[in-house]
VOPAGU-2260 file (C-alpha; in pm, 1 decimal, decimal comma):
REM VOPAGU-2260
SITE   aa  ch    i         X         Y         Z
SITE  MET   A    0       0,0       0,0       0,0
SITE  THR   A    1     140,5     337,9    -105,9
SITE  THR   A    2     154,5     604,2     163,9
SITE  THR   A    3      43,3     943,7      35,1
SITE  PRO   A    4     144,7    1273,3     198,6
SITE  ALA   A    5    -212,8    1315,5     322,0
SITE  THR   A    6    -212,8     970,0     477,3
SITE  GLU   A    7     126,8    1029,0     638,9
SITE  ALA   A    8       2,1    1359,8     779,8
SITE  LYS   A    9    -301,5    1184,0     925,1
SITE  HIS   A   10     -73,7     922,4    1083,7
SITE  ARG   A   11     130,4    1197,5    1248,2
SITE  ALA   A   12    -185,4    1371,3    1369,6
SITE  ASP   A   13    -331,1    1051,2    1515,2
SITE  ALA   A   14      -0,8     922,5    1653,8
SITE  GLU   A   15      11,8     824,8    2018,1
SITE  PRO   A   16     207,9    1077,3    2227,4
SITE  ARG   A   17     546,4     944,5    2328,2
SITE  TRP   A   18     607,0    1160,1    2634,8
SITE  PRO   A   19     448,5     911,6    2885,0
SITE  ALA   A   20     696,1     642,5    2776,8
SITE  LEU   A   21     980,7     894,6    2788,1
SITE  MET   A   22     882,0    1000,7    3139,8
SITE  ALA   A   23     861,1     635,8    3250,2
SITE  GLY   A   24    1212,2     565,8    3123,1
SITE  MET   A   25    1354,0     879,0    3282,1
SITE  GLY   A   26    1169,2     797,8    3603,8
SITE  ALA   A   27    1332,6     454,9    3616,2
SITE  GLY   A   28    1672,0     619,6    3566,1
SITE  ILE   A   29    1604,5     859,1    3854,0
SITE  LEU   A   30    1505,5     568,8    4077,6
SITE  PHE   A   31    1836,0     396,2    4005,8
SITE  TYR   A   32    2014,2     722,4    4088,2
SITE  LEU   A   33    1836,9     726,5    4426,1
SITE  MET   A   34    1942,7     369,6    4505,3
SITE  PRO   A   35    2230,5     312,9    4752,1
SITE  ASP   A   36    2574,6     300,7    4589,0
SITE  THR   A   37    2619,0     -63,1    4688,6
SITE  MET   A   38    2307,6    -169,9    4497,2
SITE  VAL   A   39    2387,5     -15,3    4158,8
SITE  LEU   A   40    2629,8    -160,8    3907,0
SITE  GLY   A   41    2875,4     123,7    3851,1
SITE  PRO   A   42    2816,9     488,5    3947,6
SITE  ARG   A   43    2460,6     573,1    4048,4
SITE  TRP   A   44    2435,9     836,6    3775,1
SITE  LEU   A   45    2538,6     599,0    3497,1
SITE  PRO   A   46    2197,5     433,8    3431,9
SITE  LEU   A   47    2024,7     772,5    3420,4
SITE  VAL   A   48    2280,8     913,6    3177,0
SITE  LEU   A   49    2272,1     607,6    2949,7
SITE  ILE   A   50    1891,5     587,3    2952,6
SITE  SER   A   51    1864,6     958,8    2872,2
SITE  ALA   A   52    2120,2     920,4    2592,0
SITE  MET   A   53    1893,6     660,9    2429,0
SITE  LEU   A   54    1538,3     777,9    2499,9
SITE  ILE   A   55    1576,4    1148,0    2423,6
SITE  PRO   A   56    1711,5    1080,4    2069,9
SITE  ALA   A   57    1437,2     816,8    2027,7
SITE  SER   A   58    1176,5    1083,9    2097,5
SITE  VAL   A   59    1344,0    1325,5    1855,7
SITE  PHE   A   60    1361,5    1063,8    1578,7
SITE  HIS   A   61     992,1     990,1    1625,5
SITE  ARG   A   62     905,6    1356,7    1580,1
SITE  VAL   A   63    1102,9    1378,2    1255,5
SITE  GLY   A   64     953,6    1054,7    1121,5
SITE  ARG   A   65    1262,3     832,5    1146,5
SITE  HIS   A   66    1079,7     534,7    1293,8
SITE  ASP   A   67    1367,3     296,3    1221,9
SITE  LEU   A   68    1603,9     498,7    1440,1
SITE  ASN   A   69    1327,3     551,8    1693,1
SITE  ASP   A   70    1297,8     174,5    1731,7
SITE  ILE   A   71    1675,1     124,8    1760,4
SITE  PHE   A   72    1720,8     388,5    2029,5
SITE  GLY   A   73    1397,8     291,3    2205,0
SITE  TYR   A   74    1495,4     -74,6    2232,6
SITE  SER   A   75    1848,3      21,6    2338,5
SITE  GLY   A   76    1714,2     240,2    2619,0
SITE  LEU   A   77    1487,9     -39,8    2735,9
SITE  ALA   A   78    1775,1    -289,4    2730,0
SITE  ILE   A   79    1986,8     -58,5    2947,5
SITE  THR   A   80    1699,1      -5,4    3190,7
SITE  THR   A   81    1634,5    -380,3    3212,9
SITE  LEU   A   82    2003,5    -450,6    3275,1
SITE  ALA   A   83    2009,6    -189,5    3552,6
SITE  LEU   A   84    1699,5    -345,3    3711,0
SITE  ALA   A   85    1840,2    -699,1    3695,1
SITE  SER   A   86    2181,1    -598,8    3832,0
SITE  SER   A   87    2036,1    -397,4    4122,4
SITE  LEU   A   88    1802,0    -680,3    4216,9
SITE  THR   A   89    2089,7    -930,1    4204,1
SITE  LEU   A   90    2315,3    -711,5    4420,4
SITE  LEU   A   91    2036,7    -657,9    4670,3
SITE  ILE   A   92    1961,6   -1029,7    4701,2
SITE  LEU   A   93    2331,6   -1115,1    4738,4
SITE  ARG   A   94    2372,4    -860,6    5017,3
SITE  LEU   A   95    2057,9    -964,0    5202,0
SITE  PRO   A   96    2190,6   -1277,9    5382,0
SITE  GLN   A   97    2497,0   -1086,6    5500,0
SITE  ARG   A   98    2283,1    -823,2    5675,7
SITE  LEU   A   99    2506,0    -544,8    5546,0
SITE  ASP   A  100    2230,3    -285,1    5508,8
SITE  GLN   A  101    2004,3    -106,6    5751,9
SITE  PRO   A  102    1630,7    -193,4    5739,4
SITE  VAL   A  103    1540,8     153,9    5614,2
SITE  VAL   A  104    1789,6     117,0    5329,7
SITE  LEU   A  105    1642,4    -219,7    5236,0
SITE  LEU   A  106    1289,5     -81,5    5237,2
SITE  ARG   A  107    1390,8     213,8    5021,1
SITE  ALA   A  108    1572,5     -12,8    4777,1
SITE  ALA   A  109    1280,8    -258,8    4761,9
SITE  ALA   A  110    1034,6      24,2    4691,3
SITE  ALA   A  111    1257,8     167,7    4416,9
SITE  LEU   A  112    1298,1    -174,1    4256,3
SITE  TRP   A  113     924,4    -244,0    4269,3
SITE  ILE   A  114     837,5      83,5    4098,4
SITE  SER   A  115    1117,9      37,8    3845,3
SITE  ASN   A  116     986,0    -310,7    3771,6
SITE  VAL   A  117     644,0    -167,6    3685,5
SITE  LEU   A  118     790,5     103,0    3462,0
SITE  VAL   A  119    1030,8    -132,3    3281,6
SITE  PHE   A  120     774,3    -398,5    3195,9
SITE  ALA   A  121     508,1    -142,7    3105,4
SITE  SER   A  122     760,8      -4,3    2857,9
SITE  TRP   A  123     833,7    -349,5    2716,7
SITE  TYR   A  124     463,8    -430,4    2672,4
SITE  TRP   A  125     408,7     -91,9    2506,9
SITE  ARG   A  126     711,4    -134,6    2279,7
SITE  LEU   A  127     631,2    -494,4    2170,4
SITE  ASP   A  128     253,7    -531,6    2158,3
SITE  GLY   A  129     100,0    -524,4    1812,9
SITE  GLY   A  130     430,3    -448,3    1644,4
SITE  GLY   A  131     506,0    -152,8    1870,1
SITE  PRO   A  132     372,4     203,7    1887,1
SITE  ASN   A  133     490,8     298,7    1538,6
SITE  GLU   A  134     305,8       7,5    1383,7
SITE  ARG   A  135      -6,4      69,8    1595,2
SITE  ASP   A  136      -8,3     432,3    1478,0
SITE  ARG   A  137     -43,1     308,8    1119,2
SITE  ARG   A  138    -359,3     114,0    1196,6
SITE  HIS   A  139    -700,7     271,7    1222,4
SITE  SER   A  140    -796,1      68,9    1530,0
SITE  HIS   A  141    -624,9    -192,1    1746,7
SITE  GLN   A  142    -791,8    -529,2    1695,0
SITE  ALA   A  143    -518,7    -787,6    1757,1
SITE  GLY   A  144    -215,4    -814,3    1980,8
SITE  ALA   A  145     -60,4    -994,5    2274,4
SITE  PHE   A  146    -322,1    -859,9    2516,4
SITE  LEU   A  147    -700,7    -861,0    2497,2
SITE  PHE   A  148    -799,5    -518,4    2628,1
SITE  PRO   A  149   -1168,5    -472,4    2723,7
SITE  GLN   A  150   -1220,0    -220,6    2441,0
SITE  MET   A  151   -1124,3    -490,5    2190,5
SITE  THR   A  152   -1418,3    -708,5    2299,1
SITE  LEU   A  153   -1680,3    -438,3    2236,8
SITE  SER   A  154   -1874,5    -404,8    1915,7
SITE  GLU   A  155   -1792,9    -113,1    1688,6
SITE  GLU   A  156   -2133,1      41,9    1759,3
SITE  LEU   A  157   -2083,2      26,4    2135,5
SITE  ARG   A  158   -1732,5     170,1    2107,1
SITE  ARG   A  159   -1874,1     459,7    1910,4
SITE  GLU   A  160   -2139,5     519,2    2177,1
SITE  LEU   A  161   -1869,0     519,8    2445,6
SITE  GLY   A  162   -1641,4     746,0    2244,7
SITE  GLN   A  163   -1384,4     465,7    2210,8
SITE  HIS   A  164   -1373,8     434,0    1831,2
SITE  PRO   A  165   -1122,4     424,0    1682,2
SITE  TRP   A  166    -927,3     287,2    1978,2
SITE  ASN   A  167    -559,4     207,5    2017,7
SITE  PRO   A  168    -388,4     125,1    2348,7
SITE  GLY   A  169    -162,5     394,8    2489,7
SITE  PHE   A  170     120,4     378,7    2738,2
SITE  VAL   A  171    -116,4     426,9    3033,3
SITE  ASP   A  172    -301,3     109,1    2933,3
SITE  TYR   A  173      22,8     -89,8    2950,3
SITE  LEU   A  174     122,7      86,1    3272,0
SITE  PHE   A  175    -209,1     -21,0    3427,1
SITE  LEU   A  176    -146,6    -377,7    3308,0
SITE  ALA   A  177     206,2    -379,7    3453,2
SITE  PHE   A  178      87,7    -230,0    3782,7
SITE  ASN   A  179    -179,1    -498,6    3821,1
SITE  THR   A  180      75,0    -769,3    3738,3
SITE  SER   A  181     315,8    -644,8    4006,1
SITE  THR   A  182      37,2    -598,7    4261,5
SITE  ALA   A  183    -175,4    -908,9    4209,3
SITE  PHE   A  184     102,5   -1123,5    4053,2
SITE  SER   A  185    -141,3   -1196,1    3768,2
SITE  PRO   A  186    -336,9   -1016,1    3493,7
SITE  THR   A  187    -673,5    -875,9    3597,9
SITE  ASP   A  188    -903,9    -728,7    3331,2
SITE  VAL   A  189    -661,6    -789,8    3041,2
SITE  PRO   A  190    -620,9   -1154,7    2932,3
SITE  VAL   A  191    -280,0   -1248,8    2790,8
SITE  LEU   A  192    -284,5   -1414,4    2448,2
SITE  SER   A  193      79,5   -1436,4    2339,1
SITE  ARG   A  194     339,8   -1675,5    2476,5
SITE  TRP   A  195     609,9   -1408,2    2487,1
SITE  ALA   A  196     379,6   -1186,9    2690,4
SITE  LYS   A  197     307,0   -1470,5    2933,2
SITE  VAL   A  198     678,8   -1531,2    2983,7
SITE  MET   A  199     739,5   -1160,9    3046,0
SITE  MET   A  200     455,1   -1144,4    3297,3
SITE  ILE   A  201     603,0   -1443,1    3480,3
SITE  LEU   A  202     934,1   -1257,3    3502,7
SITE  GLN   A  203     766,6    -939,1    3618,1
SITE  SER   A  204     567,0   -1118,6    3887,9
SITE  THR   A  205     882,5   -1297,6    4006,1
SITE  ILE   A  206    1075,2    -971,4    4039,5
SITE  SER   A  207     783,9    -809,1    4219,9
SITE  LEU   A  208     760,9   -1102,8    4459,0
SITE  ALA   A  209    1133,1   -1082,8    4531,0
SITE  ALA   A  210    1124,3    -707,5    4588,8
SITE  VAL   A  211     812,2    -699,3    4804,7
SITE  ALA   A  212     756,7   -1036,0    4971,1
SITE  LEU   A  213    1122,8   -1118,0    5037,0
SITE  LEU   A  214    1319,1    -794,0    5069,0
SITE  ALA   A  215    1058,7    -573,8    5232,5
SITE  ALA   A  216     947,9    -854,3    5465,2
SITE  ARG   A  217    1309,3    -914,4    5568,8
SITE  ALA   A  218    1360,9    -546,5    5640,3
SITE  VAL   A  219    1046,1    -528,0    5854,0
SITE  ASN   A  220    1147,8    -844,2    6038,7
SITE  ILE   A  221    1478,5    -691,6    6156,1
SITE  LEU   A  222    1340,2    -350,7    6252,2
């Protein structure tokens, strides 16, 4: 299908705003900066600098229509954020049996990791579902993907009555999904259809369980 200038202009006008995803990535970087030095791989400022160096250009490339570079920098920023999350969680678990940290420090670190976990996986779901945000922007309405959002089960007439047509999921929808996964350790109103999404939700629930049920409980126990 040939893309005309008018169609491309409509795509840009209807495109999902990228600032929520940018703020989520920067927020994760700030949380790593606030972590204790002993629970961050390298200097505390390094994850924030590297994440910013990837996500800010990704946002710029999206605005100028370079979706290929937007994807490259977006995925790179997510990979760095995921590596920072995994390394901090590993360091925290390794230090836990040695009782090297004060309870307040453990609680602060567990809270930062839990929030970072939500932001990281929300970003992954948003970046991967339905071909990613750039691909979803090209479609009139979201009808198939790794997750079955409630709006996708409604008839077109009912969506029009509710002001939900055309409908495409935004970052907040994936943030809500990730928050429920980390809170309830399972999906709630959004069934999971894809195997890759199920594997990622297992990982997210495991990290959340480690951060909350193990680390926070240990810190409270030694108060």
